[in-house]
C-alpha positions in Angstrom: 143.6 68.3 162.1 145.0 71.5 163.4 145.5 70.1 166.9 147.6 67.2 165.5 149.8 69.7 163.6 150.2 71.9 166.8 151.0 68.8 168.8 153.7 67.7 166.4 155.1 71.2 166.2 155.1 71.3 170.0 157.0 68.0 170.3 159.5 69.1 167.6 160.2 72.4 169.5 160.6 70.5 172.8 163.1 68.1 171.2 165.1 70.9 169.7 165.2 72.7 173.1 166.2 69.6 175.1 168.7 68.1 172.6 171.6 70.4 173.4 171.3 69.5 177.0 171.3 65.8 176.2 174.5 66.1 174.1 176.4 68.6 176.2 178.4 66.0 178.0 179.5 64.2 174.9 183.3 64.2 174.4 183.6 62.1 171.3 182.9 62.4 167.6 180.1 60.5 165.9 182.2 57.3 165.6 182.8 57.2 169.4 186.4 58.4 169.2 187.4 60.5 172.2 187.9 64.1 171.1 191.2 64.3 173.0 192.9 62.0 170.5 191.7 63.7 167.4 194.8 65.9 166.5 198.1 65.9 164.8 200.7 64.3 167.1 204.5 64.3 166.8 206.8 61.5 168.0 209.1 62.6 170.7 210.7 59.4 171.9 210.6 55.6 172.0 210.5 54.2 175.5 211.4 50.6 175.6 210.2 48.1 178.2 213.7 47.9 179.7 213.6 51.7 180.4 215.8 52.7 177.5 214.6 55.9 175.8 215.5 57.0 172.3 214.7 60.6 171.5 213.7 61.6 168.0 215.8 64.5 166.6 213.1 65.8 164.3 209.6 65.1 165.6 208.0 66.7 162.6 209.2 63.8 160.5 207.2 61.3 162.6 203.6 62.3 162.9 200.2 60.7 163.4 197.1 62.6 162.3 194.0 61.1 164.0 191.0 62.3 162.2 187.3 62.2 163.1 185.5 59.0 161.9 188.6 56.7 162.3 190.8 57.9 159.4 194.5 58.2 160.1 197.5 59.7 158.2 201.0 58.8 159.3 204.3 60.4 158.4 207.2 58.0 159.0 210.2 60.2 157.9 210.3 59.9 154.1 207.3 57.5 154.0 203.6 58.2 154.3 200.9 55.8 155.5 197.1 56.0 155.6 194.5 53.8 157.0 192.0 53.5 159.8 192.3 53.4 163.6 189.9 51.9 166.1 189.4 53.0 169.7 187.4 51.2 172.4 188.0 52.7 175.9 191.7 52.9 176.2 192.3 50.2 173.6 193.6 51.5 170.2 194.6 49.6 167.1 195.5 50.5 163.5 194.0 48.6 160.6 196.2 46.1 159.1 197.5 46.6 156.5 198.2 50.3 156.3 198.7 51.7 152.8 202.3 53.0 153.0 204.9 54.3 150.5 208.2 52.3 150.6 210.9 54.8 149.9 214.4 54.2 151.3 214.9 56.9 153.9 218.4 58.1 154.8 220.5 56.1 157.3 219.6 56.8 160.9 215.9 57.1 160.1 213.3 55.6 162.5 210.8 55.0 159.8 210.9 51.2 160.0 211.0 51.1 163.8 208.1 53.6 163.9 206.0 51.6 161.5 206.7 48.3 163.3 205.8 49.8 166.6 202.5 51.2 165.2 201.6 47.8 163.9 201.5 46.4 167.4 199.9 49.3 169.3 197.3 48.0 171.7 196.3 50.9 173.9 196.8 54.6 174.6 196.8 57.1 177.4 197.1 60.9 177.5 199.0 62.4 180.4 200.5 65.9 180.8 199.8 66.8 177.1 201.6 63.6 175.9 200.0 60.8 174.0 201.5 57.4 175.0 200.9 54.6 172.5 201.6 51.2 174.2 203.1 48.6 171.7 204.8 45.3 171.9 208.2 46.2 173.4 207.5 49.6 174.8 205.6 52.8 174.2 205.8 55.8 171.9 205.5 59.3 173.5 204.0 61.9 171.2 203.0 65.5 171.8 200.6 67.8 169.9 202.1 69.4 166.8 202.6 73.1 167.1 199.7 75.1 165.5 200.5 76.5 162.1 198.9 79.8 162.8 198.9 81.4 166.2 
């Protein structure tokens, strides 16, 4: 009886000692989402397929907050959206439909354009501290939001 107990205890200790080495190379959360995408990102510009770029005057009004586990929160100027996102390799998609407020933003807002672009996102890449979301018609370039406390 004592030898079985000692054997189980020995196996448990061995697993606990080896487990950190087995998971050391993991760079994703428990849902498989790459850790590099889990952050609050601010929209910097729209880059259309024809090469035209449209900069965003106030990036803090257009944000995407990718959270662990697949939850996402989006600020589209005066509107907010929430839902889910799915990553598989470099493929990325947002769950349709997103739950969004429908406030009328001031003229010149990119809220509608931003929401339409997000609804057709198909992939992403991260290059030089920028997140590029590829959508039907172009790509969105986002950068990490500044830290609140430094």
